N, CA, C and O atoms as CSV, one atom per row, in Angstrom:
chain,resi,resn,atom,element,x,y,z
A,1,MET,N,N,15.231,2.677,-6.108
A,1,MET,CA,C,15.049,1.365,-6.252
A,1,MET,C,C,15.991,0.654,-5.408
A,1,MET,O,O,15.798,-0.499,-5.023
A,2,THR,N,N,17.211,1.487,-5.066
A,2,THR,CA,C,18.123,0.754,-4.015
A,2,THR,C,C,17.639,0.200,-2.881
A,2,THR,O,O,18.241,-0.824,-2.557
A,3,ILE,N,N,16.752,0.528,-2.165
A,3,ILE,CA,C,15.884,0.070,-1.043
A,3,ILE,C,C,15.344,-1.318,-1.674
A,3,ILE,O,O,15.866,-2.338,-1.224
A,4,LEU,N,N,14.603,-1.425,-2.419
A,4,LEU,CA,C,13.940,-2.609,-2.861
A,4,LEU,C,C,14.968,-3.703,-3.240
A,4,LEU,O,O,15.022,-4.853,-2.804
A,5,SER,N,N,15.842,-3.047,-4.224
A,5,SER,CA,C,16.900,-4.252,-4.620
A,5,SER,C,C,17.905,-4.746,-3.434
A,5,SER,O,O,18.575,-5.767,-3.583
A,6,SER,N,N,17.979,-3.841,-2.069
A,6,SER,CA,C,18.809,-4.322,-0.895
A,6,SER,C,C,18.023,-5.357,-0.450
A,6,SER,O,O,18.684,-6.244,0.089
A,7,LEU,N,N,16.307,-5.633,-0.510
A,7,LEU,CA,C,15.874,-6.320,0.062
A,7,LEU,C,C,16.019,-7.840,-0.344
A,7,LEU,O,O,15.904,-8.830,0.378
A,8,GLY,N,N,16.264,-7.772,-1.514
A,8,GLY,CA,C,16.595,-9.101,-2.263
A,8,GLY,C,C,15.167,-10.015,-1.937
A,8,GLY,O,O,14.068,-9.515,-2.176
A,9,ASN,N,N,15.261,-11.046,-1.515
A,9,ASN,CA,C,13.850,-11.935,-1.489
A,9,ASN,C,C,13.077,-11.699,0.050
A,9,ASN,O,O,12.073,-12.338,0.363
A,10,GLU,N,N,13.547,-10.950,0.704
A,10,GLU,CA,C,13.008,-10.404,1.996
A,10,GLU,C,C,11.462,-9.916,1.899
A,10,GLU,O,O,11.143,-9.071,1.062
A,11,GLN,N,N,10.657,-10.399,2.659
A,11,GLN,CA,C,9.097,-9.826,2.645
A,11,GLN,C,C,9.184,-8.537,3.085
A,11,GLN,O,O,10.008,-8.056,3.862
A,12,VAL,N,N,8.196,-7.975,2.482
A,12,VAL,CA,C,7.979,-6.449,2.887
A,12,VAL,C,C,6.774,-6.325,3.890
A,12,VAL,O,O,6.914,-5.725,4.956
A,13,LEU,N,N,5.469,-6.967,3.484
A,13,LEU,CA,C,4.090,-7.230,4.095
A,13,LEU,C,C,4.330,-8.028,5.632
A,13,LEU,O,O,5.137,-8.912,5.920
A,14,MET,N,N,3.600,-7.546,6.226
A,14,MET,CA,C,3.356,-8.400,7.616
A,14,MET,C,C,2.760,-9.651,7.609
A,14,MET,O,O,1.576,-9.717,7.279
A,15,SER,N,N,3.307,-10.559,7.883
A,15,SER,CA,C,2.881,-11.891,7.912
A,15,SER,C,C,3.584,-12.786,9.121
A,15,SER,O,O,4.467,-12.348,9.859
A,16,ARG,N,N,3.079,-13.991,9.177
A,16,ARG,CA,C,3.493,-15.013,10.433
A,16,ARG,C,C,5.050,-15.091,10.236
A,16,ARG,O,O,5.712,-15.369,11.235
A,17,ASP,N,N,5.598,-14.907,9.230
A,17,ASP,CA,C,6.992,-15.158,8.749
A,17,ASP,C,C,7.901,-13.792,8.988
A,17,ASP,O,O,9.103,-13.668,9.220
A,18,ASN,N,N,6.729,-12.715,8.823
A,18,ASN,CA,C,7.408,-11.311,9.117
A,18,ASN,C,C,6.695,-10.503,9.781
A,18,ASN,O,O,6.131,-9.568,9.214
A,19,PRO,N,N,6.592,-10.711,11.078
A,19,PRO,CA,C,5.628,-9.820,11.992
A,19,PRO,C,C,6.058,-8.268,12.112
A,19,PRO,O,O,5.358,-7.374,12.587
A,20,ALA,N,N,6.995,-8.173,11.729
A,20,ALA,CA,C,7.732,-6.702,11.868
A,20,ALA,C,C,7.440,-5.964,10.415
A,20,ALA,O,O,7.881,-4.848,10.143
A,21,GLY,N,N,6.598,-6.793,9.495
A,21,GLY,CA,C,6.681,-5.978,7.977
A,21,GLY,C,C,5.435,-5.007,8.122
A,21,GLY,O,O,4.783,-4.935,9.163
A,22,PHE,N,N,5.215,-4.401,7.188
A,22,PHE,CA,C,4.296,-3.169,6.932
A,22,PHE,C,C,2.733,-3.758,6.880
A,22,PHE,O,O,2.695,-4.878,6.371
A,23,LYS,N,N,1.805,-3.383,7.183
A,23,LYS,CA,C,0.287,-3.577,7.101
A,23,LYS,C,C,0.134,-3.033,5.576
A,23,LYS,O,O,0.538,-1.942,5.175
A,24,LEU,N,N,-0.484,-3.951,4.871
A,24,LEU,CA,C,-0.593,-3.211,3.444
A,24,LEU,C,C,-1.521,-1.862,3.250
A,24,LEU,O,O,-1.197,-1.093,2.344
A,25,GLU,N,N,-2.546,-1.580,3.985
A,25,GLU,CA,C,-3.104,-0.647,4.115
A,25,GLU,C,C,-2.103,0.633,4.906
A,25,GLU,O,O,-2.322,1.795,4.562
A,26,GLU,N,N,-1.322,0.431,5.665
A,26,GLU,CA,C,-0.449,1.436,5.856
A,26,GLU,C,C,0.560,1.711,4.688
A,26,GLU,O,O,0.623,2.836,4.191
A,27,LEU,N,N,1.286,0.762,4.288
A,27,LEU,CA,C,2.009,1.103,3.072
A,27,LEU,C,C,1.294,1.932,2.105
A,27,LEU,O,O,1.726,3.033,1.763
A,28,THR,N,N,0.180,1.413,1.644
A,28,THR,CA,C,-0.427,2.011,0.597
A,28,THR,C,C,-0.876,3.404,1.025
A,28,THR,O,O,-1.094,4.212,0.123
A,29,ARG,N,N,-1.024,3.743,2.157
A,29,ARG,CA,C,-1.572,5.153,2.602
A,29,ARG,C,C,-0.260,5.763,2.741
A,29,ARG,O,O,-0.489,6.971,2.676
A,30,LYS,N,N,1.172,5.565,2.920
A,30,LYS,CA,C,2.130,6.230,3.016
A,30,LYS,C,C,2.542,6.567,1.511
A,30,LYS,O,O,2.975,7.688,1.245
A,31,LEU,N,N,2.416,5.675,0.623
A,31,LEU,CA,C,2.858,5.667,-0.881
A,31,LEU,C,C,1.858,6.796,-1.228
A,31,LEU,O,O,2.341,7.888,-1.526
A,32,ARG,N,N,0.630,6.658,-1.222
A,32,ARG,CA,C,-0.439,7.960,-1.536
A,32,ARG,C,C,0.086,9.065,-0.944
A,32,ARG,O,O,0.367,9.965,-1.735
A,33,TYR,N,N,0.326,9.294,0.319
A,33,TYR,CA,C,0.706,10.922,0.932
A,33,TYR,C,C,1.942,11.135,0.134
A,33,TYR,O,O,2.106,12.193,-0.472
A,34,GLU,N,N,2.820,10.176,0.106
A,34,GLU,CA,C,4.145,10.619,-0.885
A,34,GLU,C,C,4.110,11.068,-2.257
A,34,GLU,O,O,4.926,11.839,-2.762
A,35,ILE,N,N,3.173,10.572,-2.798
A,35,ILE,CA,C,2.807,10.787,-4.113
A,35,ILE,C,C,2.042,12.211,-4.453
A,35,ILE,O,O,2.205,13.144,-5.240
A,36,GLU,N,N,1.152,11.859,-3.451
A,36,GLU,CA,C,0.042,13.429,-3.343
A,36,GLU,C,C,1.251,14.628,-3.035
A,36,GLU,O,O,1.217,15.616,-3.768
A,37,GLU,N,N,2.053,14.579,-2.232
A,37,GLU,CA,C,2.940,15.496,-2.061
A,37,GLU,C,C,3.748,16.148,-3.412
A,37,GLU,O,O,3.728,17.316,-3.799
A,38,LYS,N,N,4.477,14.960,-3.999
A,38,LYS,CA,C,5.175,14.965,-4.967
A,38,LYS,C,C,4.349,15.865,-6.271
A,38,LYS,O,O,4.786,16.836,-6.889
A,39,THR,N,N,3.234,15.279,-6.404
A,39,THR,CA,C,2.309,15.844,-7.160
A,39,THR,C,C,1.910,17.541,-7.302
A,39,THR,O,O,1.683,18.293,-8.250
A,40,ARG,N,N,1.968,17.693,-5.693
A,40,ARG,CA,C,1.378,19.279,-5.500
A,40,ARG,C,C,2.878,19.828,-5.805
A,40,ARG,O,O,2.945,21.039,-6.016
A,41,ASN,N,N,4.039,19.119,-5.853
A,41,ASN,CA,C,5.304,20.162,-5.923
A,41,ASN,C,C,5.367,20.226,-7.628
A,41,ASN,O,O,6.158,21.027,-8.127
A,42,ILE,N,N,4.668,19.519,-8.359
A,42,ILE,CA,C,5.050,20.109,-9.798
A,42,ILE,C,C,3.557,20.306,-10.288
A,42,ILE,O,O,3.445,20.337,-11.514
A,43,SER,N,N,2.451,20.437,-9.596
A,43,SER,CA,C,1.324,20.811,-10.212
A,43,SER,C,C,1.401,22.205,-10.918
A,43,SER,O,O,0.522,22.437,-11.748
A,44,ASN,N,N,2.350,23.156,-10.685
A,44,ASN,CA,C,2.357,24.420,-11.542
A,44,ASN,C,C,3.082,24.500,-12.642
A,44,ASN,O,O,3.078,25.490,-13.374
A,45,ASP,N,N,3.858,23.309,-12.867
A,45,ASP,CA,C,4.499,23.413,-14.076
A,45,ASP,C,C,3.703,23.166,-15.133
A,45,ASP,O,O,2.934,22.205,-15.105
A,46,GLU,N,N,3.790,24.109,-16.348
A,46,GLU,CA,C,2.851,23.746,-17.148
A,46,GLU,C,C,3.550,23.093,-18.550
A,46,GLU,O,O,3.080,23.357,-19.657
A,47,ARG,N,N,4.448,22.421,-18.414
A,47,ARG,CA,C,4.971,21.645,-19.781
A,47,ARG,C,C,4.133,20.362,-19.840
A,47,ARG,O,O,3.495,19.953,-18.870
A,48,ILE,N,N,4.162,19.877,-20.784
A,48,ILE,CA,C,3.127,18.784,-21.214
A,48,ILE,C,C,3.824,17.789,-20.204
A,48,ILE,O,O,3.153,17.437,-19.233
A,49,GLN,N,N,5.132,17.295,-20.347
A,49,GLN,CA,C,5.473,16.326,-19.637
A,49,GLN,C,C,5.247,16.200,-17.945
A,49,GLN,O,O,5.046,15.092,-17.447
A,50,ALA,N,N,5.294,17.316,-17.191
A,50,ALA,CA,C,4.904,17.511,-16.110
A,50,ALA,C,C,3.375,17.404,-16.131
A,50,ALA,O,O,2.992,16.930,-15.061
A,51,LYS,N,N,2.543,17.628,-16.822
A,51,LYS,CA,C,0.889,17.850,-16.723
A,51,LYS,C,C,0.893,16.052,-17.014
A,51,LYS,O,O,0.220,15.373,-16.238
A,52,THR,N,N,1.527,15.477,-17.937
A,52,THR,CA,C,1.309,14.115,-17.740
A,52,THR,C,C,1.718,13.140,-16.732
A,52,THR,O,O,1.153,12.071,-16.498
A,53,VAL,N,N,2.952,13.702,-16.052
A,53,VAL,CA,C,3.312,13.023,-14.614
A,53,VAL,C,C,2.113,13.548,-13.638
A,53,VAL,O,O,1.816,12.752,-12.748
A,54,VAL,N,N,1.463,14.636,-13.670
A,54,VAL,CA,C,0.606,14.691,-12.675
A,54,VAL,C,C,-0.861,13.949,-13.066
A,54,VAL,O,O,-1.760,13.804,-12.237
A,55,ASN,N,N,-0.927,13.617,-14.114
A,55,ASN,CA,C,-2.229,12.647,-14.641
A,55,ASN,C,C,-1.930,11.219,-13.944
A,55,ASN,O,O,-2.620,10.567,-13.161
A,56,ASN,N,N,-0.578,10.946,-14.541
A,56,ASN,CA,C,-0.192,9.494,-13.742
A,56,ASN,C,C,-0.300,9.300,-12.597
A,56,ASN,O,O,-0.923,8.333,-12.158
A,57,ASN,N,N,0.286,10.183,-11.855
A,57,ASN,CA,C,0.212,10.240,-10.247
A,57,ASN,C,C,-1.128,10.219,-9.978
A,57,ASN,O,O,-1.439,9.280,-9.246
A,58,SER,N,N,-2.209,11.068,-10.382
A,58,SER,CA,C,-3.562,11.105,-10.056
A,58,SER,C,C,-4.275,9.563,-10.129
A,58,SER,O,O,-5.111,9.133,-9.333
A,59,GLN,N,N,-3.703,8.837,-11.326
A,59,GLN,CA,C,-4.269,7.629,-11.639
A,59,GLN,C,C,-3.703,6.541,-10.454
A,59,GLN,O,O,-4.353,5.613,-9.975
A,60,ILE,N,N,-2.405,6.897,-10.146
A,60,ILE,CA,C,-1.824,5.860,-9.308
A,60,ILE,C,C,-2.441,6.061,-7.972
A,60,ILE,O,O,-2.524,5.052,-7.271
A,61,ILE,N,N,-2.932,7.295,-7.447
A,61,ILE,CA,C,-3.585,7.604,-6.266
A,61,ILE,C,C,-4.761,6.914,-6.073
A,61,ILE,O,O,-5.192,6.394,-5.044
A,62,GLY,N,N,-5.342,6.982,-7.440
A,62,GLY,CA,C,-6.809,6.330,-7.378
A,62,GLY,C,C,-6.730,4.504,-7.267
A,62,GLY,O,O,-7.562,3.775,-6.729
A,63,LEU,N,N,-5.671,4.169,-7.846
A,63,LEU,CA,C,-5.362,2.670,-7.614
A,63,LEU,C,C,-5.086,2.486,-6.260
A,63,LEU,O,O,-5.423,1.438,-5.709
A,64,LEU,N,N,-4.424,3.514,-5.563
A,64,LEU,CA,C,-3.776,3.041,-4.168
A,64,LEU,C,C,-5.140,2.939,-3.287
A,64,LEU,O,O,-5.272,2.107,-2.390
A,65,HIS,N,N,-6.292,4.030,-3.706
A,65,HIS,CA,C,-7.303,3.932,-2.865
A,65,HIS,C,C,-8.159,2.609,-2.965
A,65,HIS,O,O,-8.697,2.051,-2.008
A,66,GLN,N,N,-8.199,2.189,-4.311
A,66,GLN,CA,C,-8.880,1.018,-4.399
A,66,GLN,C,C,-8.217,-0.153,-3.609
A,66,GLN,O,O,-8.919,-0.895,-2.923
A,67,ILE,N,N,-6.973,-0.310,-3.696
A,67,ILE,CA,C,-6.315,-1.287,-2.900
A,67,ILE,C,C,-6.493,-1.069,-1.524
A,67,ILE,O,O,-6.384,-2.101,-0.861
A,68,GLU,N,N,-6.722,-0.091,-0.918
A,68,GLU,CA,C,-7.105,0.301,0.409
A,68,GLU,C,C,-8.853,-0.248,0.680
A,68,GLU,O,O,-9.261,-0.837,1.680
A,69,ALA,N,N,-9.408,0.031,-0.153
A,69,ALA,CA,C,-10.735,-0.556,-0.157
A,69,ALA,C,C,-11.123,-1.804,-0.156
A,69,ALA,O,O,-11.936,-2.335,0.600
A,70,ILE,N,N,-10.425,-2.342,-1.160
A,70,ILE,CA,C,-10.254,-4.002,-1.300
A,70,ILE,C,C,-9.977,-4.530,0.072
A,70,ILE,O,O,-10.722,-5.339,0.624
A,71,GLN,N,N,-8.750,-3.991,0.672
A,71,GLN,CA,C,-8.163,-4.597,1.968
A,71,GLN,C,C,-9.057,-4.211,3.144
A,71,GLN,O,O,-9.075,-4.853,4.195
A,72,ARG,N,N,-9.773,-3.164,2.915
A,72,ARG,CA,C,-10.866,-3.223,4.139
A,72,ARG,C,C,-11.996,-4.412,3.876
A,72,ARG,O,O,-12.582,-5.051,4.750
A,73,GLN,N,N,-12.109,-4.508,2.781
A,73,GLN,CA,C,-13.523,-5.602,2.458
A,73,GLN,C,C,-12.673,-6.879,3.089
A,73,GLN,O,O,-13.141,-7.401,4.101
A,74,SER,N,N,-11.723,-7.282,2.660
A,74,SER,CA,C,-11.037,-8.511,3.167
A,74,SER,C,C,-11.106,-8.691,4.710
A,74,SER,O,O,-11.413,-9.765,5.227
A,75,PHE,N,N,-10.735,-7.323,5.561
A,75,PHE,CA,C,-10.984,-7.377,6.871
A,75,PHE,C,C,-12.187,-7.672,7.340
A,75,PHE,O,O,-12.366,-8.491,8.242
A,76,VAL,N,N,-13.223,-6.942,6.685
A,76,VAL,CA,C,-14.388,-7.358,6.994
A,76,VAL,C,C,-15.036,-8.939,6.777
A,76,VAL,O,O,-15.704,-9.451,7.675
A,77,LEU,N,N,-14.810,-9.520,5.719
A,77,LEU,CA,C,-14.759,-11.070,5.655
A,77,LEU,C,C,-13.983,-11.650,6.449
A,77,LEU,O,O,-14.527,-12.567,7.065
A,78,MET,N,N,-12.816,-11.461,6.702
A,78,MET,CA,C,-11.969,-12.158,7.693
A,78,MET,C,C,-12.598,-11.891,9.233
A,78,MET,O,O,-12.316,-12.716,10.101
A,79,GLU,N,N,-13.263,-10.991,9.498
A,79,GLU,CA,C,-13.642,-10.700,10.837
A,79,GLU,C,C,-15.076,-11.807,10.925
A,79,GLU,O,O,-15.437,-12.265,12.009
A,80,GLN,N,N,-15.603,-12.044,9.966
A,80,GLN,CA,C,-16.921,-12.824,10.070
A,80,GLN,C,C,-16.261,-14.185,10.317
A,80,GLN,O,O,-17.012,-15.080,10.707
A,81,ILE,N,N,-15.085,-14.442,10.162
A,81,ILE,CA,C,-14.489,-15.958,10.516
A,81,ILE,C,C,-14.040,-15.983,12.072
A,81,ILE,O,O,-14.486,-16.837,12.838
A,82,ALA,N,N,-13.302,-15.179,12.402
A,82,ALA,CA,C,-12.537,-15.286,13.642
A,82,ALA,C,C,-12.001,-13.928,13.831
A,82,ALA,O,O,-11.757,-13.308,12.796
A,83,PRO,N,N,-11.743,-13.278,15.096
A,83,PRO,CA,C,-11.115,-12.325,15.418
A,83,PRO,C,C,-9.833,-12.315,15.179
A,83,PRO,O,O,-9.213,-13.374,15.278
A,84,ASP,N,N,-9.129,-11.040,14.789
A,84,ASP,CA,C,-7.661,-11.055,14.358
A,84,ASP,C,C,-6.781,-11.190,15.579
A,84,ASP,O,O,-6.770,-10.381,16.507
A,85,GLU,N,N,-5.939,-12.440,15.486
A,85,GLU,CA,C,-5.101,-12.799,16.501
A,85,GLU,C,C,-3.683,-12.237,16.180
A,85,GLU,O,O,-2.725,-12.690,16.807
A,86,GLY,N,N,-3.503,-11.277,15.236
A,86,GLY,CA,C,-2.038,-10.521,14.986
A,86,GLY,C,C,-1.432,-11.364,14.159
A,86,GLY,O,O,-1.965,-12.446,13.914
A,87,ALA,N,N,-0.074,-10.966,13.525
A,87,ALA,CA,C,0.435,-11.673,12.646
A,87,ALA,C,C,1.142,-12.945,13.298
A,87,ALA,O,O,1.521,-13.770,12.467
A,88,LEU,N,N,1.375,-13.237,14.559
A,88,LEU,CA,C,1.839,-14.363,15.243
A,88,LEU,C,C,0.695,-15.321,15.799
A,88,LEU,O,O,0.933,-16.257,16.563
A,89,GLY,N,N,-0.410,-15.027,15.391
A,89,GLY,CA,C,-1.682,-15.839,15.911
A,89,GLY,C,C,-2.040,-16.699,14.876
A,89,GLY,O,O,-1.549,-16.646,13.748
A,90,LYS,N,N,-3.013,-17.604,15.297
A,90,LYS,CA,C,-4.024,-18.443,14.431
A,90,LYS,C,C,-4.378,-17.791,13.080
A,90,LYS,O,O,-5.184,-16.862,13.128
A,91,PRO,N,N,-3.862,-18.170,11.831
A,91,PRO,CA,C,-4.691,-18.007,10.468
A,91,PRO,C,C,-5.945,-18.025,10.789
A,91,PRO,O,O,-6.390,-18.781,11.653
A,92,ARG,N,N,-6.707,-17.124,10.073
A,92,ARG,CA,C,-8.323,-17.056,9.876
A,92,ARG,C,C,-8.524,-17.757,8.473
A,92,ARG,O,O,-9.593,-18.339,8.284
A,93,ILE,N,N,-7.505,-17.738,7.414
A,93,ILE,CA,C,-8.056,-18.202,6.410
A,93,ILE,C,C,-6.671,-19.071,5.921
A,93,ILE,O,O,-5.602,-18.469,6.025
A,94,GLY,N,N,-6.653,-20.211,5.488
A,94,GLY,CA,C,-5.384,-20.905,4.883
A,94,GLY,C,C,-4.658,-21.705,6.146
A,94,GLY,O,O,-5.242,-22.027,7.181
A,95,LYS,N,N,-3.567,-21.903,5.908
A,95,LYS,CA,C,-2.778,-22.547,7.189
A,95,LYS,C,C,-2.068,-21.663,7.898
A,95,LYS,O,O,-1.432,-22.032,8.885
């Protein structure tokens, strides 16, 4: 939590105000890969606590997949409005 707390009120996701931020789909993919690796590292531990953590991680990975799918759907919808002009371009939705 040190990194997150050191961010304070700084934005994490890419936006007009934060063009160097993370794209949501890249951030979720990176999180998913890291959680998958951590899960592999504990998958042979037979203790109930480890099994529960593996199960929890599997659920989190599933939710991250859902986030990525929802984001892809948003891309399709926004592409119907106008081409992507990037973080500094004209917004396709909103102001």
